[in-house]
C-alpha positions as CSV (number, residue, x, y, z in Angstrom):
1,M,0.0,0.1,-0.1
2,R,3.0,2.3,0.8
3,A,4.3,1.7,-2.6
4,A,1.3,2.9,-4.0
5,G,1.2,6.1,-2.1
6,C,-1.4,5.2,0.2
7,K,-0.6,6.1,3.8
8,P,-2.1,4.2,6.7
9,K,-4.8,5.9,8.5
10,K,-4.1,8.0,11.5
11,I,-7.2,8.5,14.1
12,S,-5.1,11.4,14.9
13,D,-5.8,13.0,11.9
14,D,-9.9,12.3,12.2
15,F,-9.9,14.4,15.3
16,G,-7.8,17.4,14.0
17,T,-10.3,17.5,11.1
18,A,-13.0,17.9,13.6
19,K,-11.0,20.1,15.7
20,L,-11.1,17.6,18.7
21,W,-6.9,17.4,19.2
22,H,-7.4,17.3,22.6
23,L,-9.3,14.1,22.9
24,A,-6.6,11.9,20.4
25,G,-4.4,11.1,23.4
26,P,-7.1,10.1,25.6
27,Y,-8.8,7.7,23.2
28,S,-5.6,6.5,22.2
29,M,-4.9,5.6,26.1
30,L,-8.5,4.4,26.4
31,C,-8.5,2.1,23.1
32,A,-5.6,0.6,24.3
33,F,-6.8,-0.4,27.7
34,S,-10.2,-1.5,26.5
35,H,-8.7,-3.7,23.2
36,N,-5.8,-5.5,24.8
37,D,-3.2,-3.4,23.1
38,L,0.1,-5.8,24.0
39,N,2.0,-3.4,26.0
40,V,-1.3,-2.6,28.1
41,I,-1.4,-6.6,28.4
42,A,2.2,-7.0,29.5
43,L,1.3,-4.0,32.2
44,R,-0.9,-6.2,33.6
45,H,0.4,-9.5,33.1
46,Q,4.3,-9.2,33.4
47,G,5.7,-9.8,36.8
48,E,9.6,-9.0,37.4
49,M,10.2,-13.2,36.8
50,S,7.0,-14.3,34.9
51,M,4.1,-13.5,34.2
52,V,1.0,-13.7,36.2
53,Y,-2.4,-13.5,35.6
54,K,-3.9,-10.7,37.2
55,Q,-1.1,-8.6,38.7
56,E,-2.1,-5.3,40.5
57,V,-2.6,-2.3,38.7
58,A,-1.2,0.7,40.4
59,P,-4.0,3.2,42.1
60,E,-2.7,6.3,39.9
61,L,-3.2,4.6,36.6
62,V,-6.8,3.6,37.5
63,R,-7.0,6.9,38.6
64,S,-5.3,8.5,34.9
65,I,-7.5,6.0,33.6
66,V,-10.6,6.8,34.9
67,T,-9.7,10.6,34.7
68,S,-9.5,10.3,31.0
69,G,-12.9,8.6,30.3
70,L,-14.4,11.4,32.6
71,M,-12.4,13.9,30.8
72,V,-13.8,12.5,27.8
73,L,-17.5,12.3,28.8
74,M,-17.3,15.5,30.1
75,D,-16.4,17.1,26.7
76,A,-18.9,14.9,24.7
77,T,-21.7,16.2,26.7
78,D,-20.4,19.8,26.6
79,Q,-20.8,19.0,22.8
80,F,-24.0,17.7,23.2
81,G,-25.2,21.0,25.1
82,R,-23.8,23.3,22.0
83,I,-26.4,21.6,19.4
84,A,-28.9,20.6,21.9
85,R,-31.9,22.4,22.9
86,F,-33.2,23.2,26.4
87,P,-35.0,25.5,28.6
88,E,-32.9,28.5,29.7
89,G,-30.4,27.2,32.0
90,V,-31.1,23.5,32.3
91,F,-28.5,22.4,30.5
92,E,-25.8,24.7,32.5
93,S,-27.1,23.6,35.6
94,V,-27.2,19.9,34.9
95,Y,-23.6,19.7,33.5
96,A,-22.1,22.4,36.0
97,E,-23.8,19.4,38.9
98,M,-22.2,16.6,36.7
99,G,-19.0,18.5,37.1
100,E,-19.0,18.7,40.9
101,K,-19.8,15.1,41.0
102,W,-16.9,14.0,38.8
103,L,-14.6,16.1,40.6
104,R,-15.5,14.4,44.1
105,V,-14.7,11.2,42.3
106,V,-11.9,11.7,41.0
107,D,-10.3,13.8,44.1
108,G,-11.3,10.6,45.9
109,D,-14.3,11.6,47.8
110,G,-16.4,8.7,45.9
111,T,-19.5,9.9,46.9
112,L,-22.2,10.8,44.3
């Protein structure tokens, strides 16, 4: 394909075309963890000396994954709020409440 002048498709180009460049990194990370990327499999199962069935995941990594997912969710909600019609102030108040709840989850409070 390259010899014919065709380049592999890069999803980051699609994000750029949509002016959503900031989602390319989180998308890549979340895809790696959900589609069994070899690096992720090694991270989850490769111990010091041998393979481990389910190696414990560092809390910082879990927090990073959850935070990335929440960022994507909040961004998608914001995009939806720009195109959908709601009664005056309804979307804004719900969106603000979502943000406050997710902050509590990310900050460790855990309450919804």
